[in-house]
FIKOLTI-188009 format. One line per 2 residues: their letters; for each residue x, y, z of N, C-alpha, C. Coordinates in nm, 3 decimals, padded with zeros to 5 digits. Last residue first. Layout:
residues N
a	X Y Z X Y Z X Y Z  ...
//
This chain:
residues 158
dt	-02.330 02.642 -02.541 -02.441 02.734 -02.472 -02.549 02.716 -02.489  -02.041 02.481 -02.441 -02.165 02.478 -02.509 -02.242 02.605 -02.443
wh	-01.678 02.404 -02.453 -01.792 02.467 -02.389 -01.904 02.459 -02.512  -01.346 02.302 -02.368 -01.475 02.285 -02.462 -01.575 02.360 -02.407
lf	-01.017 02.269 -02.393 -01.133 02.347 -02.317 -01.238 02.320 -02.404  -00.718 02.052 -02.320 -00.847 02.084 -02.410 -00.929 02.180 -02.320
ly	-00.386 01.982 -02.389 -00.487 02.034 -02.268 -00.588 02.066 -02.384  -00.225 01.698 -02.523 -00.277 01.832 -02.523 -00.360 01.852 -02.426
wd	-00.005 01.466 -02.659 -00.069 01.526 -02.526 -00.109 01.674 -02.571  00.195 01.386 -02.848 00.052 01.306 -02.831 -00.040 01.372 -02.742
ed	00.402 01.601 -02.836 00.368 01.525 -02.951 00.210 01.457 -02.967  00.289 01.811 -02.568 00.391 01.748 -02.659 00.325 01.663 -02.771
ik	00.082 02.004 -02.545 00.178 01.992 -02.448 00.295 01.912 -02.493  -00.117 02.270 -02.721 -00.017 02.145 -02.708 00.076 02.137 -02.585
ry	-00.445 02.312 -02.652 -00.318 02.381 -02.630 -00.221 02.250 -02.614  -00.740 02.359 -02.796 -00.644 02.272 -02.776 -00.531 02.358 -02.734
sm	-01.108 02.381 -02.804 -00.961 02.457 -02.832 -00.879 02.362 -02.773  -01.451 02.395 -02.916 -01.318 02.299 -02.860 -01.188 02.354 -02.893
rt	-01.532 02.643 -03.001 -01.600 02.573 -02.868 -01.518 02.443 -02.812  -01.353 02.940 -03.013 -01.412 02.804 -03.069 -01.484 02.751 -02.931
dp	-01.310 03.163 -02.903 -01.396 03.181 -02.964 -01.448 03.019 -03.019  -01.189 03.058 -02.534 -01.149 03.109 -02.691 -01.290 03.118 -02.755
fk	-01.223 03.187 -02.211 -01.300 03.073 -02.303 -01.232 03.127 -02.433  -00.903 03.146 -02.044 -01.036 03.217 -02.082 -01.090 03.110 -02.213
nl	-00.687 02.971 -02.031 -00.731 03.014 -01.894 -00.873 03.115 -01.919  -00.546 02.864 -02.223 -00.686 02.821 -02.231 -00.743 02.868 -02.098
nd	-00.276 02.966 -02.454 -00.348 02.991 -02.314 -00.494 02.957 -02.307  -00.213 02.934 -02.680 -00.123 02.945 -02.613 -00.183 02.950 -02.473
yt	-00.415 02.714 -02.899 -00.385 02.841 -02.825 -00.299 02.834 -02.750  -00.564 02.551 -03.184 -00.464 02.544 -03.080 -00.419 02.702 -03.036
aq	-00.800 02.397 -03.342 -00.803 02.529 -03.297 -00.702 02.551 -03.161  -00.770 02.127 -03.453 -00.728 02.264 -03.526 -00.697 02.406 -03.454
pn	-00.673 01.844 -03.409 -00.674 01.944 -03.322 -00.642 02.076 -03.374  -00.711 01.571 -03.548 -00.719 01.710 -03.626 -00.727 01.829 -03.491
kp	-00.767 01.386 -03.264 -00.777 01.368 -03.427 -00.797 01.512 -03.473  -00.548 01.356 -02.990 -00.653 01.400 -03.048 -00.665 01.398 -03.188
kf	-00.382 01.225 -02.813 -00.379 01.197 -02.937 -00.504 01.239 -03.001  -00.541 01.273 -02.511 -00.457 01.185 -02.575 -00.489 01.153 -02.718
my	-00.593 01.576 -02.340 -00.642 01.505 -02.443 -00.534 01.420 -02.509  -00.742 01.687 -02.037 -00.607 01.653 -02.121 -00.677 01.556 -02.240
gk	-00.938 01.979 -01.936 -00.855 01.849 -01.892 -00.753 01.819 -02.012  -01.255 02.092 -01.901 -01.130 02.117 -01.922 -01.022 01.977 -01.898
gs	-01.567 02.187 -01.995 -01.492 02.105 -01.916 -01.348 02.154 -01.972  -01.931 02.321 -01.984 -01.793 02.349 -02.013 -01.708 02.247 -01.938
na	-02.257 02.387 -02.092 -02.163 02.360 -02.022 -02.036 02.354 -02.048  -02.582 02.423 -02.141 -02.492 02.496 -02.160 -02.388 02.451 -02.048
sp	-02.787 02.204 -02.110 -02.791 02.263 -02.216 -02.639 02.365 -02.248  -02.709 02.070 -01.858 -02.691 01.998 -01.965 -02.692 02.076 -02.108
lg	-02.487 02.310 -01.686 -02.613 02.267 -01.720 -02.624 02.153 -01.838  -02.169 02.335 -01.548 -02.298 02.378 -01.608 -02.398 02.297 -01.623
ga	-01.844 02.138 -01.558 -01.967 02.220 -01.499 -02.043 02.265 -01.600  -01.550 01.965 -01.488 -01.672 01.984 -01.578 -01.785 02.053 -01.504
sa	-01.204 01.868 -01.516 -01.301 01.971 -01.430 -01.416 01.980 -01.554  -01.051 01.693 -01.621 -01.017 01.710 -01.489 -01.134 01.803 -01.418
if	-01.102 01.403 -01.811 -01.162 01.513 -01.770 -01.128 01.579 -01.637  -00.929 01.293 -02.085 -00.926 01.301 -01.948 -00.973 01.399 -01.897
ki	-01.018 01.129 -02.371 -01.031 01.260 -02.323 -01.001 01.244 -02.151  -00.844 00.983 -02.650 -00.884 00.941 -02.527 -00.894 01.076 -02.436
tg	-00.865 00.821 -02.969 -00.819 00.949 -02.861 -00.909 00.923 -02.751  -00.897 00.634 -03.146 -00.820 00.599 -03.040 -00.798 00.746 -02.947
ge	-01.101 00.727 -03.338 -00.948 00.697 -03.379 -00.854 00.710 -03.269  -01.342 00.891 -03.134 -01.281 00.833 -03.253 -01.157 00.865 -03.291
ls	-01.279 00.866 -02.766 -01.342 00.931 -02.889 -01.295 00.872 -03.005  -01.351 00.752 -02.418 -01.316 00.744 -02.591 -01.363 00.838 -02.669
rl	-01.311 00.937 -02.130 -01.389 00.935 -02.253 -01.313 00.880 -02.377  -01.260 00.954 -01.789 -01.197 00.929 -01.900 -01.295 00.891 -02.023
gg	-01.307 01.146 -01.504 -01.280 01.015 -01.548 -01.228 01.040 -01.698  -01.396 01.403 -01.398 -01.489 01.345 -01.488 -01.446 01.218 -01.559
el	-01.160 01.469 -01.227 -01.347 01.433 -01.165 -01.408 01.362 -01.264  -00.888 01.382 -01.145 -00.956 01.387 -01.292 -01.116 01.352 -01.232
el	-00.678 01.381 -00.978 -00.780 01.487 -00.962 -00.847 01.468 -01.089  -00.480 01.170 -00.967 -00.465 01.284 -01.032 -00.577 01.422 -01.050
es	-00.598 01.036 -00.749 -00.432 01.101 -00.733 -00.422 01.201 -00.830  -00.840 00.960 -00.847 -00.845 01.055 -00.736 -00.690 01.114 -00.712
fl	-00.778 00.817 -01.068 -00.882 00.937 -01.072 -00.836 01.042 -00.963  -00.647 00.582 -00.943 -00.582 00.701 -01.032 -00.651 00.825 -01.048
vr	-00.854 00.510 -00.797 -00.749 00.531 -00.724 -00.657 00.633 -00.817  -01.017 00.408 -01.016 -01.059 00.544 -00.942 -00.953 00.580 -00.847
ye	-00.882 00.221 -01.137 -00.920 00.342 -01.222 -00.917 00.439 -01.129  -00.895 00.042 -00.943 -00.758 00.066 -00.997 -00.779 00.208 -01.049
qw	-01.168 00.001 -00.943 -01.115 00.064 -00.821 -00.986 00.119 -00.857  -01.195 -00.136 -01.195 -01.278 00.010 -01.162 -01.213 00.065 -01.058
ra	-01.082 -00.363 -01.139 -00.998 -00.286 -01.243 -01.069 -00.149 -01.213  -01.282 -00.486 -00.931 -01.120 -00.487 -00.895 -01.087 -00.362 -00.989
tp	-01.506 -00.493 -01.105 -01.507 -00.413 -01.017 -01.371 -00.371 -00.971  -01.445 -00.529 -01.487 -01.443 -00.576 -01.336 -01.432 -00.491 -01.238
iv	-01.598 -00.357 -01.700 -01.472 -00.380 -01.660 -01.531 -00.449 -01.507  -01.863 -00.307 -01.791 -01.763 -00.321 -01.892 -01.647 -00.365 -01.819
ns	-02.094 -00.208 -01.646 -02.021 -00.349 -01.602 -01.904 -00.385 -01.724  -02.231 -00.009 -01.906 -02.227 -00.094 -01.768 -02.170 -00.196 -01.756
pr	-02.029 00.106 -02.195 -02.136 00.036 -02.102 -02.112 00.000 -01.953  -01.977 00.330 -01.918 -02.069 00.303 -02.057 -01.989 00.223 -02.137
tw	-01.982 00.363 -01.549 -01.921 00.321 -01.679 -02.012 00.319 -01.781  -01.927 00.572 -01.255 -02.031 00.504 -01.368 -01.932 00.471 -01.493
dp	-01.772 00.709 -01.109 -01.921 00.661 -01.018 -01.988 00.577 -01.158  -01.553 00.796 -01.218 -01.528 00.751 -01.081 -01.669 00.684 -01.056
ai	-01.580 00.666 -01.547 -01.565 00.781 -01.458 -01.590 00.712 -01.327  -01.529 00.572 -01.844 -01.504 00.496 -01.744 -01.483 00.610 -01.647
vq	-01.706 00.511 -02.134 -01.679 00.602 -02.052 -01.655 00.528 -01.924  -01.676 00.344 -02.383 -01.696 00.486 -02.404 -01.683 00.581 -02.281
pl	-01.340 00.154 -02.358 -01.520 00.148 -02.348 -01.519 00.333 -02.367  -01.117 00.043 -02.502 -01.128 00.170 -02.493 -01.289 00.192 -02.497
gd	-01.057 -00.195 -02.415 -01.107 -00.202 -02.508 -01.155 -00.055 -02.558  -00.846 -00.212 -02.171 -00.988 -00.269 -02.151 -01.061 -00.228 -02.293
qe	-00.628 -00.160 -02.295 -00.623 -00.308 -02.266 -00.743 -00.305 -02.243  -00.690 00.125 -02.302 -00.667 00.061 -02.434 -00.679 -00.105 -02.412
fm	-00.679 00.173 -02.018 -00.802 00.214 -02.114 -00.771 00.145 -02.236  -00.429 00.113 -01.956 -00.516 00.055 -01.889 -00.655 00.055 -02.001
tv	-00.258 00.300 -02.121 -00.251 00.159 -02.113 -00.356 00.106 -02.091  -00.380 00.548 -01.985 -00.374 00.542 -02.136 -00.373 00.377 -02.138
lt	-00.294 00.509 -01.719 -00.418 00.525 -01.761 -00.446 00.499 -01.889  -00.009 00.527 -01.768 -00.051 00.413 -01.709 -00.220 00.410 -01.743
ey	-00.014 00.802 -01.836 00.035 00.709 -01.943 -00.005 00.565 -01.886  -00.064 00.898 -01.606 -00.165 00.945 -01.707 -00.122 00.841 -01.822
ka	00.171 00.825 -01.458 00.013 00.795 -01.404 -00.072 00.794 -01.524  00.387 00.960 -01.585 00.360 00.799 -01.588 00.224 00.784 -01.531
rs	00.299 01.216 -01.495 00.266 01.179 -01.639 00.294 01.032 -01.638  00.310 01.387 -01.273 00.269 01.257 -01.265 00.245 01.196 -01.419
qe	00.414 01.637 -01.329 00.468 01.578 -01.212 00.442 01.425 -01.223  00.319 01.726 -01.551 00.455 01.710 -01.539 00.509 01.622 -01.424
fk	00.046 01.722 -01.487 00.090 01.642 -01.597 00.230 01.617 -01.564  00.063 01.934 -01.284 00.020 01.784 -01.239 00.060 01.701 -01.347
ll	00.130 02.150 -01.445 00.218 02.113 -01.346 00.197 01.951 -01.312  -00.060 02.195 -01.636 00.069 02.157 -01.651 00.167 02.115 -01.591
ln	-00.270 02.251 -01.443 -00.288 02.142 -01.516 -00.168 02.094 -01.550  -00.158 02.500 -01.341 -00.187 02.422 -01.261 -00.183 02.264 -01.331
kd	-00.147 02.653 -01.606 -00.038 02.608 -01.536 -00.032 02.499 -01.416  -00.438 02.647 -01.682 -00.324 02.590 -01.753 -00.209 02.565 -01.675
sp	-00.646 02.646 -01.381 -00.576 02.704 -01.473 -00.477 02.614 -01.568  -00.967 02.467 -01.361 -00.831 02.499 -01.322 -00.723 02.540 -01.428
hg	-01.228 02.666 -01.431 -01.184 02.553 -01.423 -01.022 02.592 -01.398  -01.373 02.922 -01.464 -01.407 02.852 -01.332 -01.338 02.700 -01.352
tt	-01.281 03.070 -01.673 -01.347 02.970 -01.702 -01.425 02.899 -01.582  -01.298 03.434 -01.635 -01.238 03.301 -01.576 -01.326 03.182 -01.659
ff	-01.429 03.674 -01.706 -01.307 03.666 -01.720 -01.245 03.535 -01.677  -01.738 03.647 -01.683 -01.649 03.691 -01.822 -01.533 03.681 -01.832
fq	-01.757 03.533 -01.431 -01.849 03.478 -01.575 -01.791 03.525 -01.692  -01.602 03.641 -01.256 -01.592 03.517 -01.256 -01.666 03.448 -01.392
yi	-01.731 03.914 -01.265 -01.573 03.880 -01.306 -01.557 03.733 -01.333  -02.007 03.852 -01.163 -01.980 03.929 -01.333 -01.827 03.890 -01.385
iw	-01.907 03.810 -00.942 -01.976 03.698 -01.029 -01.977 03.753 -01.143  -01.813 04.021 -00.819 -01.740 03.918 -00.829 -01.796 03.809 -00.928
il	-02.023 04.219 -00.867 -01.889 04.232 -00.945 -01.821 04.098 -00.936  -02.218 04.108 -00.682 -02.231 04.084 -00.839 -02.117 04.110 -00.883
gl	-02.044 04.155 -00.452 -02.104 03.998 -00.472 -02.150 03.993 -00.617  -02.072 04.423 -00.425 -01.940 04.334 -00.434 -01.954 04.203 -00.486
ci	-02.344 04.455 -00.405 -02.273 04.503 -00.530 -02.150 04.423 -00.537  -02.390 04.333 -00.163 -02.455 04.292 -00.276 -02.399 04.350 -00.408
sw	-02.229 04.530 00.026 -02.203 04.361 00.015 -02.295 04.325 -00.124  -02.345 04.744 -00.003 -02.229 04.712 -00.070 -02.194 04.560 -00.052
lv	-02.603 04.686 00.087 -02.602 04.753 -00.065 -02.458 04.706 -00.073  -02.522 04.641 00.378 -02.611 04.514 00.287 -02.584 04.565 00.123
ik	-02.387 04.896 00.442 -02.355 04.748 00.434 -02.381 04.667 00.365  -02.603 05.053 00.427 -02.526 05.067 00.329 -02.421 04.962 00.342
lw	-02.814 04.946 00.614 -02.830 04.928 00.502 -02.729 04.905 00.380  -02.637 04.982 00.841 -02.651 04.832 00.817 -02.718 04.847 00.676
nm	-02.657 05.260 00.872 -02.523 05.191 00.842 -02.544 05.069 00.795  -02.933 05.306 00.938 -02.880 05.346 00.812 -02.750 05.287 00.783
//
């Protein structure tokens, strides 16, 4: 009977951990972690901005795909991949309207319900700004200002 108690307690603790992760964390890197990486490697982020602008702001440059396909030479794509790896940008870069560039540090979920966190360069009208993006705010796209042109972002869909 002791083994049954151990199994039941293990299941209960596992469920408590899952509930905690679901309701009280985003599953993404903390603001503190992202801000520290940005501070330590700002020049590399700015290099990516320059490269992306020089390449005509393609829709997507990710570690394993681009949109449109073959938008940049393979050697240039490798330069991006090196920087993505060094900066831990698992989702690469996305261009948005108005010259905004999205740096995806973390992404997860399903096509119908997902979330992502990272950096945004020159976001257009960042209305929902918060001091803390470690929990999901009420808005689906939220920002935390780093400086004049740079923000952290957290988005989610359900």
